[in-house]
N, C-alpha and C positions, 0 to 999 in steps of 0.2 A: 621694739625699737626704741631706742633711748632718745628721749625728748628734752631738749633744753627750753626752759620757759623764760620769756622776756616780757618786760612791762615798760612800754613807752608812756611815761608819766608816772610819778609816784605820789598821788594825792592820797586822801584818806582811804578811798575803796581799794585802790592798788595796793596800799600799805597793809590793809586788812587781809586781802587775799595772800599776799605774800606771807604775812604771819600765820595765816591758816595752813598753806602748803607746807611751810618749814615746821611749824610746831607739831603738826600731825605726822611728820616724817614721810609724807607722799614723796618728796624729792629732796635731794641734797642741796643745801644752799650753794654749792659751787656750780650747780646747774641752773641757776636762777640769775637773770641779768635784768638790769634796769637802767633807764636813762631819764634824766630830768634837766631843765634848763637851770634849776637851783643847785649850785654845788653844795650849799648848806645841807639841803635835804638829801642829797646822795650820800653825803658823809654820815648823816645821822642813820639812814637806812642800812648802810654798809656795817656800821658799828653794830646796829641792833641785831642784824640777821646773817651778817657775814656772806652777802651775796655779792656778784660782780656788778660794777656800777660804771656807766659811761656818761660823758657830757654830751655825745652825739646819738641820735636815734638810729642812724644807720647801722652802727656797730651792734645793736641789739637785734635789729632785723637780720643781719647777716650771721649771727651766731645761734639763733633760736629757731625752732619749728614749731612752738606754739607761742604766739605773740599777742599780748593784751594790748589793745589801744585804749588807754585810760587817761584820755585827754578831753577837754571840753569839745563839743561839736563845732564850735567856730573855728577851730584850728585843724579839723580832721583833714580837709583838702591839703593843706600845706604839708602836714605830716606825712600824709599817705604819698604825696609827690616826692617827698624827701627819701622815703624807705622803698618805693615801689620797685625799683630795680634791684634792690638788695635781698628782697625776700625769696626764699627757697620755694621751688615748685610743690614741695610736699608740706608747706607751712599751713598752719590754721590760725587765722587771724580772728582774735575774740574781741568784739568791741563792746564796751559798757556804758557808752554814752547814751543818755535818755534823748530822745528825738532824732537820733541818727539811724536811719533805716538801712537794711542790708542792700537794698537796691541802690541807695546813695553811695554806700561804700564800693560796691562792685563798680559803679560809674567812675568813681575816683581812681580805682586801681588800674582800669583800662586793660584787664587781662583776667584770664581764669584764675580765680582765686578762691580758696576755701574760707567761708566766713561763718562765724557764729555770733550771735547777739546774745549777750548774757546780762541778767538783772540781779545781781547778788545784793544782799543787804550786810550791814556792818557787823552782826554777830558772827560772821565767818571767822572773825579774829578770835573767837572763843570756841571754834568747832562746832557751832550751831547755826550757821548760816541757813538761809533759803534763797535758791538761785533758780530763776527761770531762764530758759535757754530756748533759742530759735537757730535754725541752721539754713543756709542756702543749699542749692541742689548738688553742690560739688563735694559736699562733706559725706563720707561713705558712713554705713551703719557702724562699722567697726570704729571708725574715728569719732562717731557720736558717743559710742560707749566709753571710749577713753577720755573724752572731755567730761562725761558724766562722772567717772571715776575720780578725776581730778577735783571736780567741785564737791563730790560726795566726801572728799578726805576732811571737809570742814563743814559739812552740813547736809541739807536735803536738797534734791534737785527735781525740778519738773520740766519736761520738754513741752513747749506750747507753740501754737501758731503765733507768728510774729504780729498779728493783727491783734492779739491779747497782751502784748508786752506792756502797753501803757497802763492797763489796769493792773497787770502784775507789779508794775513799778509803785503804784499807789497802794496796794495791799500788802506787799512784801517788802518793797524798797523803804517806804515811808513809815510803815506802821511800828517798827520799833521806837520811833519818837512818841507815838500815842501810847504804847506800853509803858515807857519811861514815865510820862506823865501820870499814867494810872498808878504806878508803883509809888511815885512820889506823893500823889493824893492819898493813897491809903495810909502811907506812913505819916503824913501830916496829921491824919485823923487820929492814928495811934499816939502820936505825940501830944495831941490835944487832950487825951484822956491819960497822960502821965507817963507813957512809955518812952524810955530813951531812944533816940533817934537811931543809933547803930542796931538795936534790936528791931526796930520798926521796919527798917529798910531790909533786913535779912529775912523777916517773916513775910513781908509782902512780896519780894522778889522770888523767894522759894515757892510761895503759894502759886504765882504766876507760872514759874517753870513746871511745877508739878501738874497744874491744870492743862497746860499745853501738851505735856506729855501724855496725859490720859487721852486727849482727843486724837493724838497721833497713833497711840498704840493700842487703844480699845476699839471695838467695832461700833460703839455707841455714838449717836448724833449729839452734838453739843447740847442741844436741848435736853435730852435725855440725862446727860450728866448734870445739868443744872438742875433738873427735877429731883435728882437723887440727893441733892445737898439741902433741897427745900422741904423740910418736914411741914406738915399741916399746921398752921397757926403758929409757926416758930419764928425765930429772929431772922433767919436768912430770907425767907419769903417776904418779911417785912422790908427787908433792905432791898430786895428785888423790886418790890412794889414802888419803892421810893425813887429807884433808879429810872424806872419806867415813867413815873410821874414827871421826872425832871429831864426826860427826852435823851436818856443814854443812848439808846439804839439809833435814834434819828441823828445825833450828834456825830456819831461814828460815820453813819452813811454820808452825812453832809461834809464831813472832813475828807472822805474819798472823793466825793463829788468836786470838792474844791480843788483837789489834787489834779484831777482829770481836766478840769477847766484851765488850770494854769499850765498844764501840758499843751493845751490847744492854742495858747496864745504866742 
């Protein structure tokens, strides 16, 4: 069955997903629709990806059977009220707003509706995203696999219980910022010892990319992979000891805790 994919709201995450599905060839740009209150943003995204754009949300709802609600939680009720009667019976609504539950969305729609809650991260724009997804009871197994295929066109997917979505957001959604900080710090250290910055960033970033791939594609525990790099009495174990002394692990755990505490406020 042919699916038109719509985006209500074209913020950073929506734009990253549009870039992911278009660049991967998962769908034709002519089958992608988007709406936004900002005409300037619509012009930009149309010029970049050649998709269909509208100033009103209802046009997206009426033309699409996969609909991303990519607006902030505070405007969800108003947006849903606007599009409620225009959504097709076979449509799957995917919301990517942190703090918005499936039950809340169902209540706003006031009708039987297929809903998925997705938490992607920005690397979807380069085909290496990580997305956690939960579904309500109306989404069939076949439809779940269709949604999996959509998100796997630009990264990895995990189906999880909705109760785990906040921690998935902290670990998957926010962690790219932690990784960028780590890469920047590695590069700064290299520059301190005389390496040109362009070389430093490439070496640091590729090392992180390769290490992540080792975790995903080998059967080894991350601790085992770490041990394999640490020769007895060598330079790497000396560096690891320094990280431990400076609270590297606890700093990461505390960062995730801070994220979770912010979500509760």
